[in-house]
N, C-alpha and C positions, 0 to 999 in steps of 0.2 A: 555325761549323764544331767538330764536341766534337774534343776535345786529346786522347779515347784512340782509338787504334788494337787492334789485334790482328794475330795475327802472317799470313801471308802460307799460306792454304792449300796443302799437298800433293798435287798433282796427280795424281798416280799412287795415294794412298789416294782419293780421289775415287772416281776410276774405277773402281777395286776395291770399289768398295765391295758389289755384291751378293755375291762369293764371300765377301767378311768379313762378312755378315749370314749366311751359309748356318754359316760355318765356327765363330760366338758361339752359334748355335745348337744345334749337334752337340754342341759343348763341354760347355755349361751348360744340358741340356736342363730342367732346372725352375726355373729365370732364367725372365722375363719379358724380354720383348726388343719394343722399341717403334721403328718399322722406318716408319709410316704419315707422313705431313709435321700432319696434324694432332694425335696422341698427342706426334714430337717438339715440336712447337710448347709443349706443359706446360711446356717444359725448356727452351725459348730465356735464358731469361734469370733471375737471380734474384730478389730485394726492392732490388738497385740497379738498378728497372726500366728505366730509358730509358737500356739499352744490351743487345742482342741479337743472337743467332745462333742459326740454326740448325744441331743439333750432327749429326754423323752418322748416332748411333743412339745407343736409351737402352736400356741393361739394367740391372733388380734382381736382383740375387743374391739366395738365401735362405740360402748358410752363406758360412764362410770361404772351403772348400773352391772356392767356384766362383767367389770373388773371385784365386784364387790362381789357376785355370786362366785366366780371362779375362786377367789380368795378364800372363799367362807367353806367352800367344799373344800379345798387342800388343805386348810386349815383341820377339817373334818377329820380330814383320811391320812395325815402326816405327808401328804405330798410336796417337797418342797419346790420355790417357784424363784424364779434370776426375772426381775425384771428388766427390759431393753426397748432403748428408744431405736437409734439409729446405727447401733451396733459401732461407732466411731470411737471407742474408750480406746485409750492405750495402753491403760495397764491391765487389762480384763477386765475388767468391772463387770461384763456382761457374758463372761465365759461361763458355756450351760454348765451343769452335771449330767451325770446320766441316767439319773434316779428322778431330775428335774424337769419341769415346766417352762419354758418360756413364753414370758406374757409380753408381747412385745406390741408400747403401744402405739407404733406408726401408724396406722388409720386416725388413730382420734387427735388429727391436723386442723382443728377450724378453730377462726377468730370467733367466741364468744359474744366479746361486746368491748367496746371503743371507748374512754369517756376521758375527751383533749382537755374538760373545764377540768377535770381531777390529775391529770395526763397519770390515766394510768389504762392497760389492756386486759380482759381476761381470756385466755386461750388454752386450747386443750392441751397438753403435755408433748403431743407427736408435731406441733409446729415447731418448722424449723426458726434460728436466729432468723437469719434471711426476710423469709413472712414477715416476722414481725416489724419489720424496718418498713417492707415493702407495703405494707398494708395502713402504714402513716404518713409515708415520707412525702405521701402529696399533700397531707398537711404542714409541714415543717417539722414532721418530728421523727425521732428513732431511736432505736432499743442500741445500748449502750456494749453489751459484751460481745463481744467479735472474735470467735476462736477461728481461726483457720478453716476449722471446717463448716464456719458458719449455714454455710450452701445444705449441708445435707444434718448437721447435727440440731439435735431437737432442746429443747427449752426443757422439759423433762429429767432428758441426762444432764442438762448446763447445772440443773437444781443437782443432783445427784452428786456430783465432781465440785459445786463450786467453779464452774471455770471461767475464764478472764477470753483475755485475747490483745489488742495488738495498739486497742483503743481504751482499755483499763486503767491505764494509769491517771487519768484524769477523773474517769467515772467510775470505776471502784470496779470490784466481780460481779460476779452474778449475785451473791450474799447483799452486794449492796443496791441491788435492782428487781428484787423479788418484793412485794407487797403481802402475799399471799400464798397458798395453797392449800388445795381437795389434797384427800389423804385419803385412800384405803388400806385401812389395818388389815394385817394377816387373817384376822377374825371375817373380815368384810364390812366389819365397823367403816365408814365415811364420817371424816371429819374433817372441817374447815378451822386452816390453822391462819392467823391473818387476816387480812383485806385490802381491802383500797385505801383507809385512811393510813397516815402517815404512820399514830402511833397504836397499833392495835391493843385490846386492853387484855389482862391477862398474861401470863407468863411469856415471855418468849421462846416459844418452842418452835418458831420458823427459822431461828440461826441454829436450833439442834436439828433440825431435817435436814438443811442446805449443806453438802457437805455429806448428808447418811450413807451414799452411794447406796441408796434398794435396800438400807436394812433394817428400816424401821416402819414403811412405810411404801406403798406404790402413788405417787404422784402423780394425778390423773386429770389436775388443771392447775393452772399458775397464773397468778395474777402479778403484770412488773408493772414497774417504773415506765413512763415513755419520759424524753426529753426532748426541749427544743434544740430543734438543729444550729448549729452556729453562723453565721452570716457569713464566715469563707473558712477554708484552712488548705494549706498551704504543707511538703514537705519538703525538706532538705538533705543533703547526703553530704558524709564527712566519711572520708578517705584516710586511713592512719596505715603508719609504716608496722604495728605491734597491735596486737590483741590489748596488751598492757595497754598501751597510751590510750585506745579508743574505750577500754574500760572504766579508764582514769579519769577520760573526758565524761562520758557517763554520770560516775558520781561527784565529777564539780560542777556540771548542768544542775542535777537534783539539790547540791549544798547549798546553790547560789539564791535558791528559792526560787526558779524553775520550775513548776510543773507541766511539759508538752503532752499534749493529748497523748502522744505514741514514740517510741522510742526503743529504736531494735534495733538488734545487735547481728551481727553476720559476719562469720572469719571466710577467708580465701578458700577454702574448698566449695562451700555455699555460693558465697558470689558468683563461682563461674558455673556453676550445676545449674542457680537461679537465670544469669546473664544467656547461656545459651536454650535454655529451654522456652524462655518467654521476651529475650530481647527488650529488658526492665530498662536498659540505658546505666546499668550498674557500671564503674570503673573495676576494671581487669588486672592493672598493677599497682593494688592497696593490699594488705595482709588484713585488715578488716575494714567494716561498712558500718555507718550507725545511719538509722533512718529516723531522722527526728521533724515529725509534727508539731505544730502548733493551729492556734485556730484564736475569731473573732474579728474583727473589723478589720483591714485592708493595713492601716496605720497599725493596729496592734502584730498584727503580722509582720508588716515588715519590722519591728520594736524590737519584737520577742528572735527574730533570726541573726537582727545584726547584733544581741546582746548573747546569743547562741554562738554564732561566730567569731565573737571577741572572747569568751571563755574556752573553744577550740584551739585558737591560736594559741595558746600555753601548753599543748601539745604536738602541735607541729603537725597541723593536717596533710596529708597531700594532697587531699578534696576536699574543694569546698564548693558545693553544689545547689540549689535555691530551683525549686519547678518553678517552670516557666506558663503552665499553662497547664490547664487540668487532664488535659491528654497527658502529657509526660507526669504527673502527681499519679493517673490510675494506671500508668505501667508501671511506675516506682512500687506499688501496692501489689500490682497483680502478680511480680516477680517473689516478692515475702508472703502473698497469699498462696503462692505457689509449688512454695523451697519444699515440703516436707513430700510432694507431689513429684517434683522436679529428683528428688535424690531418691526416689525410690522407684526410678527410670534409669537407675544405674545401677543401683545393689540393696539386697535387707538392709533396715537399718533399725535396732533398737533407741528406741526414742525416751531419751532420760527428763524427768522433769522434776529437781530439787531449787530451791530456793536461797540466797545468802545472801547477808547484807552488804548493798550497794557499796560502802569501805574497802571488804575482800574481793571484790570483783575481780580485777587483776590477778590477784593471787589465786582465785578459783579457775580463772582459766587457765593460766599454768598450770597448777597441779592438774586438769579434768586431759590436757593436751600429755602430762609426766604420764598419767596410768593407765591410758589410752595403750601406747606404746610400749606401756610397758606389758601389755596382754595382745601388741600386736594389734592391731586396730586401727585405721582411720577415723578421723572423726570430722564431723561439719557442724559446728557451732550455728545454730540458731535460734534466738529466745527476747524474750520482754525484758530487755536492758536495765529500764527503768523502774520498774519495781524487785530485780533481781531474780526474777524467775531463770532459772537457763533449763536447756533442749537440748543438750549436747546428741548428736547423731551418730550411732556407735555405727559401722560399717560391718558388714559380715554376712557370712551364707548361711542364710535359715535354712539350707538342705544338712548341712553337716552337724553333727550332733555335739562333736568335741567345741564346734565355735559354738553353738550355743550354748553349752557349758560356760564357755570360757567367758562369752559375750555378758550372762548375766552376772559372774562374779566380776568383770569389768565393772556395769553398771550399780552394782553393788558398791565397789571403793567407792565411787563417783556420789553416790547419794549419802555417803558416809561421811564423806568429806564435807559437804555441807553442812551435816549434823555439825560436825567439829566446826566449821567458822561460824555457827551462831545460829543457822540457817534451820531449814526445814526438812524433810523427806518428799514432800509432795505440795505446787503453788496450785496446780487447776488439774490433774490428770486424773485424782487420785490415790489410794492405795490399790484396791482391785485385790490380784494377787502375785502383781508384780513387785508387792514393796512390803507386805502381808508379815516377812518374818525378818524383817529391819523394822517392825516397830516399834521393839526395844532397843533398837539403841537410838530412836526420838526417848523413848519414855518407858517410867519404872515399870515394874510389874502390879505394884497399885495405881496407878495411872490406866493401866490396859485393864485391870480388873475391875474398876471405876466404868469403863467406858462399855465395859459387856456385861455390865448390869445394866447400863442404860438402856441397850442393844436387849434384853430381856424384859424389861419392863413393858416393851412395844409389842417385841416379839418373844414370847415363854419357851415356843421350840423350837426356835431358829431355825426357821425354815425357807426366811426371805435370804436368799442372796446367800447361801451358806458357802463357807470355806474362802471365804472374800474378809481382806481386812484386817482380822487378826490371826496372829499364830495360830496356826494347828493345833499347836502343841501348848498351848496359852490355859490360865488357870480354869476352872473349867464355872461355866455360865450360871 
């Protein structure tokens, strides 16, 4: 039986469903309201597909004003609300509740303004990461955070979980690239936090909102930092005969003071699946592969790749290959970006998201393998090695309840390992429901109680995304 559960629904709300739908339609006539069973089923889960729940209704607003009206109504009538972007959450952060409205912001996807002088763009929360870069690429700019789901995932969801990506080693994750947000509180009040300037006045609530997983308010607009594209960039492939050697090489590269724009790790199962899926040109006779990308002028790129090659020599690489063309570089990254989808063609998988200190990377990889063998699961490791953000993919059969229970236990043990090694429970996927009961592994009761007091200050009735982040049997809010 699964270890995860959701709060019991409010029967009074369920009984008032018909009247609630009428009022929602009257409050926001231009919003799309989905009430039929088949339509709601589209929103019953997110990318953590092992868990499902049919929501009370789904509303897709088209403006901040509509979001404000909907939240104000739900606050007055004590109706729970689950904010949602593209539904790419891997931790169950957008998992609905039976007595909750799903508030999906995917229609709010416009570019509101671009200021290349101040290097900022103001966007609606439903725009995708890749669409931001597409809007400014012609002027030589880009938006740095690039999760593997960047074609689909939205900037509002990125703010919710503080998403990262392959190229965030050098430029930082979402919190380092967001300047301001427009936030609608559960009461319907609209507040602006931060702004286009680098140092906004007042308390730094922006850092509090980024990574809050829809617990404090609904982000409807985001102001992001735009960066000037580098003169050039080029990846290289380093193949090793063991995960441990590859992990040690990662730590050595960073310890030498070199900060690549990206440093990605793939083990043998991941290499073979991705190569057969995309034909990226990956070597198939290695146990572990590093993708290391650097940028700058051509001379800078050549110098950095030479230094990285020299560092790698200490770990006896089987393959040292530098990309020789833009087409080859594109294939290398296409393979990495398609990794999760490629593995999904073969098996269901449970994607973990923990962080460890780089010095512990070899030990962590060895222990992850041992843990998965203990629970009788295969594992593929694909992750952002440069910042120690691990993403073991545990392969299992989601249709087997006994395997689901076992894979949860296996994943929990991996996350506990991350904390024991000096890391943390999540790097970019968030806590959601997946890591909710593990919060006590990372935090003391006092820590959790303080976090819950912050939640209560923004949402006194705990109507926003309930059942997520905090242990269900946690201290009283």
